[in-house]
Wavefront OBJ file of the C-alpha trace (Angstrom):
o trace
v -0.049 0.027 -0.036
v 1.117 3.641 -0.569
v 3.156 4.901 2.346
v 1.749 7.563 4.574
v 4.836 8.495 6.136
v 5.438 12.172 6.538
v 8.024 13.855 4.097
v 9.088 16.253 6.516
v 10.280 13.651 9.111
v 13.976 13.947 10.285
v 14.669 16.796 7.702
v 14.040 20.528 8.565
v 15.272 21.348 5.033
v 12.488 19.755 3.188
v 10.152 22.700 3.912
v 12.281 24.759 1.774
v 12.474 22.142 -0.995
v 9.017 22.420 -1.764
v 9.080 26.086 -2.476
v 11.057 25.074 -5.749
v 7.938 23.469 -6.983
v 6.145 26.891 -7.151
v 8.313 27.874 -10.043
v 7.344 24.892 -12.041
v 4.637 24.683 -14.575
v 2.937 22.046 -12.755
v 0.310 21.760 -15.806
v 3.029 20.269 -17.944
v 2.753 16.528 -17.183
v 5.759 15.905 -18.907
v 7.465 17.574 -16.048
v 5.572 15.063 -13.583
v 6.453 12.071 -15.516
v 9.002 9.975 -13.457
v 10.919 9.019 -16.466
v 11.380 12.604 -17.348
v 14.758 14.512 -16.470
v 13.051 16.510 -13.653
v 13.399 13.756 -11.069
v 16.903 13.254 -11.987
v 17.854 16.988 -11.529
v 16.183 17.112 -8.029
v 18.342 16.985 -5.048
v 17.722 14.276 -2.458
v 15.312 16.455 -0.197
v 13.334 17.527 -3.181
v 13.039 13.959 -4.324
v 11.644 12.913 -0.968
v 9.142 15.457 -1.440
v 7.966 14.199 -5.045
v 8.135 10.616 -3.910
v 5.537 11.593 -1.023
v 3.524 13.572 -3.341
v 3.248 10.655 -5.804
v 2.407 7.911 -3.101
v -0.356 10.359 -1.766
v -1.673 10.957 -5.109
v -1.786 7.152 -5.708
v -3.369 6.547 -2.434
v -6.205 9.065 -2.769
v -6.756 7.893 -6.643
v -7.048 4.227 -5.195
v -9.493 5.297 -2.293
v -12.029 6.947 -4.701
v -12.410 3.429 -6.097
v -13.498 1.707 -2.997
v -16.895 0.086 -2.730
v -18.349 -2.120 0.083
v -17.659 -5.858 0.018
v -20.571 -8.430 0.098
v -21.384 -9.247 3.767
v -20.500 -12.737 3.207
v -16.903 -11.690 2.607
v -14.496 -11.317 5.380
v -13.077 -8.248 3.691
v -14.637 -4.726 4.335
v -13.955 -3.487 0.835
v -13.463 -4.159 -2.632
v -12.408 -1.907 -5.556
v -14.253 -0.886 -8.722
v -12.564 0.705 -11.749
v -13.097 0.739 -15.385
v -16.002 -1.630 -15.151
v -13.756 -4.223 -13.476
v -14.099 -5.471 -9.628
v -10.879 -6.030 -7.795
v -11.118 -7.894 -4.695
v -7.415 -7.441 -3.206
v -5.122 -4.425 -3.039
v -2.473 -5.847 -5.364
v -4.659 -6.364 -8.264
v -6.213 -2.768 -7.931
v -2.825 -1.364 -7.613
v -1.339 -3.027 -10.563
v -4.564 -1.777 -12.623
v -3.969 1.882 -11.583
v -0.388 1.930 -12.009
v -0.646 0.600 -15.586
v -3.905 2.063 -16.812
v -4.163 5.399 -14.867
v -0.538 6.885 -14.981
v -1.729 10.287 -16.408
v -4.265 11.032 -13.833
v -1.795 9.924 -11.009
v 0.632 12.702 -12.713
v -2.093 15.249 -12.586
v -2.971 14.409 -9.002
v 0.721 14.514 -7.954
v 0.962 18.093 -9.282
v -2.131 18.973 -7.309
v -0.609 17.635 -4.099
v 2.865 19.548 -4.613
v 0.998 22.634 -5.137
v -0.910 22.243 -1.985
v 2.344 21.241 -0.298
v 3.911 24.516 -1.591
v 0.923 26.810 -0.719
v 0.878 25.304 2.937
v 4.712 25.797 3.446
v 4.737 29.063 1.915
v 1.943 30.341 4.232
v 3.605 28.905 7.291
v 7.078 30.373 6.445
v 5.675 33.724 5.888
v 3.737 33.724 9.118
v 6.685 32.492 10.899
v 9.064 35.148 9.548
v 6.658 37.843 10.384
v 6.206 36.559 13.892
v 10.057 36.601 14.302
v 10.052 40.252 12.910
v 7.322 41.437 15.373
v 6.300 39.284 18.428
v 2.588 39.294 17.564
v 1.215 38.286 20.874
v 3.666 40.411 23.062
v 4.047 43.652 21.044
v 0.934 43.733 18.822
v 0.231 47.207 17.066
v -2.312 48.193 14.741
v 0.324 48.950 12.190
v 0.361 45.194 11.083
v -1.182 45.021 7.726
v -3.877 42.792 7.309
v -2.582 41.626 3.913
v 0.334 40.206 5.658
v -1.498 37.480 7.418
v -3.385 36.243 3.968
v -2.084 33.104 2.206
v -0.438 33.269 -1.242
v -2.772 31.749 -3.474
v -0.846 32.938 -6.707
v -0.465 29.376 -7.747
v -4.012 28.389 -7.830
v -6.346 28.912 -10.601
v -9.271 31.107 -9.236
v -11.943 28.648 -10.030
v -10.093 26.193 -7.801
v -10.986 28.373 -4.697
v -14.746 29.059 -5.698
v -15.416 25.672 -7.291
v -16.865 22.701 -5.191
v -19.105 24.826 -3.032
v -22.262 22.440 -3.381
v -22.932 20.258 -0.506
v -21.107 17.237 -2.241
v -18.098 18.887 -3.024
v -17.537 21.777 -0.454
v -16.954 21.783 3.350
v -18.132 23.376 6.487
v -15.570 24.133 9.296
v -16.595 24.640 12.978
v -14.281 25.811 15.357
v -13.547 27.954 18.577
v -10.631 29.065 20.386
v -10.686 30.820 24.007
v -7.773 32.865 24.348
v -6.949 36.481 25.344
v -7.194 38.765 22.343
v -5.885 42.326 22.761
v -7.213 43.854 19.796
v -10.373 41.929 18.657
v -11.129 44.829 15.983
v -8.025 44.082 14.077
v -8.669 40.433 14.390
v -12.227 41.122 12.776
v -10.668 43.119 9.789
v -8.223 40.228 9.362
v -10.773 37.437 9.511
v -13.007 39.355 7.013
v -10.154 39.875 4.554
v -9.232 35.936 5.164
v -12.454 34.767 4.494
v -13.058 36.905 1.383
v -9.772 36.222 0.035
v -10.776 32.512 0.076
v -14.419 32.857 -1.042
v -15.616 31.507 2.406
v -19.089 32.539 3.728
v -20.591 31.837 7.377
v -20.139 33.553 10.703
v -17.154 34.536 12.872
v -17.826 36.047 16.310
v -14.702 37.796 17.866
v -14.052 39.156 21.477
v -11.340 39.549 23.837
v -11.931 36.047 25.099
v -11.177 34.390 21.835
v -12.893 33.534 18.370
v -15.918 31.310 17.223
v -16.313 30.218 13.780
v -18.496 28.289 11.300
v -17.267 28.942 7.426
v -17.950 27.173 4.492
v -16.438 26.894 0.926
v -14.460 24.579 -1.437
v -12.339 21.923 0.520
v -9.101 23.732 -0.960
v -10.283 27.027 0.850
v -11.081 25.306 4.102
v -7.647 23.748 3.883
v -5.854 26.869 3.414
v -8.069 28.566 6.256
v -7.124 25.976 8.772
v -3.351 26.252 7.623
v -3.356 30.034 8.394
v -5.134 29.885 11.709
v -2.714 26.938 12.860
v 0.151 29.447 11.722
v -1.034 32.458 13.205
v 0.878 33.436 16.333
v -2.386 34.585 18.081
v -3.926 30.894 18.050
v -0.902 28.557 17.139
v -0.414 27.888 20.900
v -4.011 26.934 21.471
v -5.440 25.580 18.399
v -4.508 22.162 16.677
v -5.846 20.521 13.530
v -8.050 18.437 15.735
v -10.032 21.629 16.971
v -11.549 21.988 13.618
v -14.813 19.805 13.068
v -15.558 19.235 9.358
v -18.748 18.373 7.609
v -20.100 18.034 3.950
v -21.503 21.552 2.825
v -19.702 24.596 1.210
v -20.392 28.309 0.906
v -23.862 27.630 -0.157
v -24.921 26.659 3.494
v -24.618 30.511 4.538
v -26.607 33.390 2.687
v -23.390 35.617 3.383
v -20.325 36.176 5.449
v -20.834 37.862 8.714
v -17.791 38.765 11.076
v -18.115 41.027 14.051
v -16.787 41.887 17.422
v -18.955 41.089 20.642
v -18.490 40.884 24.434
v -18.827 37.010 24.200
v -17.911 34.423 21.445
v -20.921 32.511 22.459
v -23.741 34.440 24.205
v -24.331 33.514 27.663
v -25.382 36.807 28.807
v -22.880 37.060 31.448
v -19.694 39.186 31.259
v -16.598 37.042 30.613
v -15.018 39.245 33.488
v -17.599 37.470 35.800
v -17.539 33.968 34.534
v -14.228 33.327 32.544
v -13.490 30.271 30.218
v -10.264 29.875 32.374
v -12.091 27.656 34.939
v -14.219 24.979 33.086
v -15.375 21.558 33.922
v -12.931 18.433 33.409
v -12.574 17.738 29.553
v -13.432 14.089 28.721
v -12.314 12.745 25.331
v -15.350 11.197 23.203
v -14.024 7.696 24.353
v -13.997 8.785 28.087
v -17.458 10.304 27.675
v -18.676 7.294 25.975
v -17.765 5.100 28.930
v -19.152 7.423 31.556
v -22.612 7.600 29.667
v -22.313 3.592 29.335
v -21.832 3.448 33.006
v -24.783 5.670 33.673
v -27.126 4.077 31.445
v -26.250 0.538 32.910
v -27.821 1.548 36.473
v -30.929 0.058 37.237
v -32.470 3.247 38.700
v -31.285 6.171 36.862
v -33.403 8.700 38.781
v -31.560 8.061 41.860
v -28.149 8.090 40.388
v -25.485 10.552 41.347
v -24.953 11.410 37.695
v -26.896 13.800 35.421
v -26.304 13.903 31.790
v -26.943 17.321 30.807
v -27.630 18.811 27.331
v -26.595 22.688 27.193
v -28.224 23.197 24.004
v -31.663 24.770 23.190
v -34.886 22.884 23.059
v -35.272 22.672 19.270
v -31.462 21.136 19.030
v -32.100 18.447 21.516
v -35.604 17.627 20.174
v -34.127 16.216 16.878
v -31.230 14.508 18.476
v -29.836 13.745 22.200
v -27.995 11.289 24.415
v -29.954 8.694 25.929
v -31.176 9.260 29.430
v -30.286 12.985 29.269
v -31.765 16.029 31.049
v -32.546 18.576 28.018
v -33.695 21.950 29.227
v -36.671 23.418 27.375
v -35.095 26.646 26.929
v -34.873 28.835 23.638
v -31.472 30.309 23.959
v -28.055 29.694 25.714
v -28.558 33.047 27.461
v -31.271 31.362 29.545
v -28.956 28.747 30.825
v -27.631 30.356 33.778
v -31.145 31.199 35.020
v -32.193 27.480 34.509
v -29.194 26.347 36.620
v -30.346 29.083 39.390
v -33.949 28.046 39.179
v -33.011 24.279 39.477
v -29.942 24.210 41.582
v -31.400 21.503 44.038
v -31.460 19.061 41.041
v -27.562 19.226 40.854
v -26.639 19.250 44.577
v -24.063 16.354 45.215
v -24.292 15.303 41.585
v -21.655 14.343 38.954
v -22.736 16.415 36.160
v -21.834 15.418 32.428
v -22.201 18.268 30.205
v -22.297 18.369 26.144
v -23.303 20.487 23.552
v -22.721 20.700 19.741
v -19.010 21.349 19.235
v -17.898 21.995 22.939
v -17.976 25.971 23.056
v -21.135 26.358 25.174
v -19.911 23.834 27.807
v -16.709 25.850 28.327
v -18.380 28.586 30.309
v -21.532 26.697 30.950
v -19.506 24.434 33.163
v -17.690 27.419 34.610
v -21.033 28.933 35.818
v -22.179 25.532 37.322
v -19.007 25.292 39.169
v -19.320 28.672 40.781
v -22.652 27.488 42.367
v -20.333 25.029 44.433
v -23.341 22.478 44.623
v -21.839 19.527 42.403
v -19.746 16.822 43.180
v -18.020 17.110 39.678
v -18.343 18.844 36.536
v -17.374 17.075 33.188
v -17.676 18.340 29.804
v -17.396 16.309 26.306
v -14.144 17.578 24.415
v -15.307 18.573 20.811
v -18.855 18.241 21.437
v -21.356 15.777 20.012
v -19.590 16.483 16.476
v -16.604 14.845 17.646
v -18.367 12.318 19.543
v -20.463 11.117 16.670
v -17.054 10.871 14.405
v -15.910 8.343 16.556
v -19.249 6.569 17.744
v -21.780 7.253 15.104
v -23.858 4.254 16.420
v -23.135 5.073 20.000
v -25.534 6.603 22.623
v -26.536 9.900 20.660
v -29.726 9.275 18.877
v -31.029 11.405 16.141
v -29.598 14.275 14.137
v -27.294 16.952 15.085
v -28.689 20.206 14.632
v -26.514 23.087 13.024
v -26.919 26.860 12.526
v -26.949 27.053 8.977
v -29.048 26.209 5.919
v -28.746 22.515 6.434
v -30.348 22.581 9.653
v -28.994 19.118 10.667
v -26.200 16.742 10.218
v -27.078 12.818 10.171
v -24.754 10.377 11.520
v -27.074 7.487 11.940
v -30.589 6.466 11.035
v -32.403 7.099 14.289
v -35.338 9.446 14.412
v -36.304 10.531 17.800
v -38.846 13.400 16.809
v -42.196 13.574 15.316
v -44.372 15.723 13.415
v -45.778 18.181 15.478
v -49.301 17.840 13.981
v -49.849 14.036 13.176
v -47.068 12.345 15.420
v -45.555 10.401 12.648
v -41.549 10.044 13.140
v -40.013 13.204 11.428
v -37.010 15.301 12.024
v -36.499 17.659 9.237
v -37.119 21.286 10.208
v -38.637 24.097 8.120
v -39.361 27.700 8.975
v -42.703 28.773 10.071
v -44.493 29.808 6.872
v -45.534 33.192 8.400
v -42.785 35.559 6.902
v -42.697 37.508 10.103
v -41.971 34.368 12.318
v -38.487 32.827 12.385
v -39.397 29.629 14.418
v -38.795 26.084 13.315
v -41.517 23.734 12.946
v -41.594 19.876 12.436
v -44.242 19.154 9.911
v -44.295 16.068 7.664
v -44.884 16.000 4.023
v -48.557 14.814 4.512
v -49.551 17.496 6.609
v -47.646 20.173 4.674
v -50.026 19.144 1.721
v -52.730 19.678 4.098
v -51.798 23.270 4.798
v -50.112 22.801 8.173
v -47.083 24.532 7.800
v -46.959 27.067 10.678
v -45.647 26.905 14.235
v -48.981 27.376 15.858
v -52.462 28.132 15.202
v -51.815 32.082 15.563
v -49.389 32.001 12.845
v -51.287 29.984 10.646
v -54.154 32.300 10.738
v -51.741 35.388 10.383
v -50.395 33.730 7.302
v -53.791 33.166 5.704
v -54.876 36.705 6.502
v -51.926 38.182 5.068
v -52.404 36.032 1.984
v -55.836 37.286 1.636
v -54.909 40.828 2.309
v -51.416 41.369 0.603
v -51.232 45.007 1.532
v -50.714 44.173 5.211
v -47.094 43.834 4.919
v -46.207 43.395 8.636
v -48.008 42.839 12.137
v -46.614 41.939 15.741
v -45.453 38.442 16.046
v -47.604 36.702 18.550
v -46.698 33.058 18.585
v -48.777 30.868 20.889
v -46.037 28.214 21.019
v -43.620 30.971 22.422
v -46.156 32.435 24.982
v -47.254 29.088 26.566
v -43.600 27.885 27.047
v -41.968 29.301 30.330
v -38.621 31.474 29.788
v -36.840 29.398 32.493
v -38.586 26.052 33.119
v -38.309 24.386 36.584
v -37.753 20.666 36.925
v -40.092 19.911 40.051
v -38.793 16.328 40.332
v -36.254 14.028 38.538
v -38.417 10.926 37.635
v -36.731 9.097 34.914
v -34.859 10.986 31.974
v -35.866 14.416 31.313
v -35.788 14.991 27.711
v -37.081 17.870 25.141
v -39.993 17.398 23.154
v -43.863 17.719 22.811
v -46.759 15.154 22.710
v -48.345 14.805 19.127
v -50.454 17.387 18.088
v -53.678 17.049 16.165
v -54.515 19.486 13.243
v -55.704 22.679 14.465
v -53.893 22.378 17.682
v -50.832 24.298 18.756
v -48.062 22.954 17.155
v -45.085 24.503 18.380
v -41.249 23.422 17.482
l 1 2 3 4 5 6 7 8 9 10 11 12 13 14 15 16 17 18 19 20 21 22 23 24 25 26 27 28 29 30 31 32 33 34 35 36 37 38 39 40 41 42 43 44 45 46 47 48 49 50 51 52 53 54 55 56 57 58 59 60 61 62 63 64 65 66 67 68 69 70 71 72 73 74 75 76 77 78 79 80 81 82 83 84 85 86 87 88 89 90 91 92 93 94 95 96 97 98 99 100 101 102 103 104 105 106 107 108 109 110 111 112 113 114 115 116 117 118 119 120 121 122 123 124 125 126 127 128 129 130 131 132 133 134 135 136 137 138 139 140 141 142 143 144 145 146 147 148 149 150 151 152 153 154 155 156 157 158 159 160 161 162 163 164 165 166 167 168 169 170 171 172 173 174 175 176 177 178 179 180 181 182 183 184 185 186 187 188 189 190 191 192 193 194 195 196 197 198 199 200 201 202 203 204 205 206 207 208 209 210 211 212 213 214 215 216 217 218 219 220 221 222 223 224 225 226 227 228 229 230 231 232 233 234 235 236 237 238 239 240 241 242 243 244 245 246 247 248 249 250 251 252 253 254 255 256 257 258 259 260 261 262 263 264 265 266 267 268 269 270 271 272 273 274 275 276 277 278 279 280 281 282 283 284 285 286 287 288 289 290 291 292 293 294 295 296 297 298 299 300 301 302 303 304 305 306 307 308 309 310 311 312 313 314 315 316 317 318 319 320 321 322 323 324 325 326 327 328 329 330 331 332 333 334 335 336 337 338 339 340 341 342 343 344 345 346 347 348 349 350 351 352 353 354 355 356 357 358 359 360 361 362 363 364 365 366 367 368 369 370 371 372 373 374 375 376 377 378 379 380 381 382 383 384 385 386 387 388 389 390 391 392 393 394 395 396 397 398 399 400 401 402 403 404 405 406 407 408 409 410 411 412 413 414 415 416 417 418 419 420 421 422 423 424 425 426 427 428 429 430 431 432 433 434 435 436 437 438 439 440 441 442 443 444 445 446 447 448 449 450 451 452 453 454 455 456 457 458 459 460 461 462 463 464 465 466 467 468 469 470 471 472 473 474 475 476 477 478 479 480 481 482 483 484 485 486 487 488 489 490 491 492 493 494 495 496 497 498 499 500 501 502 503 504 505 506 507 508 509 510 511 512 513
């Protein structure tokens, strides 16, 4: 099989060697042919780079030909190429080597270009850091353009192509760290995202950065490379902190970058509740074992452990951990009040907290710890996103809600929610059909055909009146499903798992979301 060994191991000079490829015409396939004079002219370090790129190109090409093996076979995968089926690695490797040499050459060129850009970006940022220690002596004289990657070796179409859900990518990340000049970081992030044709949302504060951006895979890879090289974040961020999913620039209507007091709105100043005093981080594997231990207990309501969902009710409604306590709150800014109102619930308990990507748990766990009532407070590192990457069929059931045009990601086939009108299993959200209302509603195709497309009777009636009187362009939002829900619910008792969700509603009843 092609080697996956890094070309940079044991040789610091290799990073410089890759820059030589920037001057080559990588579209000329003759240059990439191993039998040409190019390889013979390269020094030892450059040959290693070339060898690594070719092996990686070969491996990637073979991987695209993988197909599932029949259940009766002991092997997990076969390969299909040129209308032929290959059942062992040797045969597919021989076929690719003899029949697809040109494709491998082109892919090798692509890998070399990526290596060149990554190395060039890293070197540029490192040299700038040496000239001006960014974290210690930051000034507004730093030019934003200094911190943008060199994309001159790419065709512009490469950065803006592949922005559909099947070809592009969405990045989710956050980094808690002290930022002295969030306004400069905001200007830099705006320029960086525009430079790479990324859309999405980036929140910046003196306590750090929180971003969700989408674009082509090349663009997101360059974005990650720049973030990991930037002196502001390189001591805090690692590659594993970036969660990826299928998507692209199409998942967001625009790019929004701004400076806020908090990078996730909890409603309490970071000066009062700091990210620096969170709960104990558990890896997905460690968290999985804790949940397994909790669920194995015969009497969970009397357990000393609480599995706490820190998300909003419409998130936990379509997906959650088994046996969790999922507060019926609309916003994370209500979470502190929820804790205050239900403090008895957490006394002498071991609390296992989780959220989408981990960011809400950072300060949410810090707030819970300040109350001094829990035995211990733990949080899932990387959130549900990282857990599902490792345990797609684990204890989390249903979909993972995301705050973009996709609404949810699917890692398993479980459906834990239902149509708000007829009660059939359903977990695809739509916006309430009344334009002035932005609430989400679960309504199945059959109920949609019958006209049940609003979040409640009030909105449904408003929509009908507006359709009859187009001149009435605006009116006050008065959703029954919002009015009847307490802003901060109080859990009177802990009798079995408390999870978000509502009973099935019949047509004409209050649907809610």
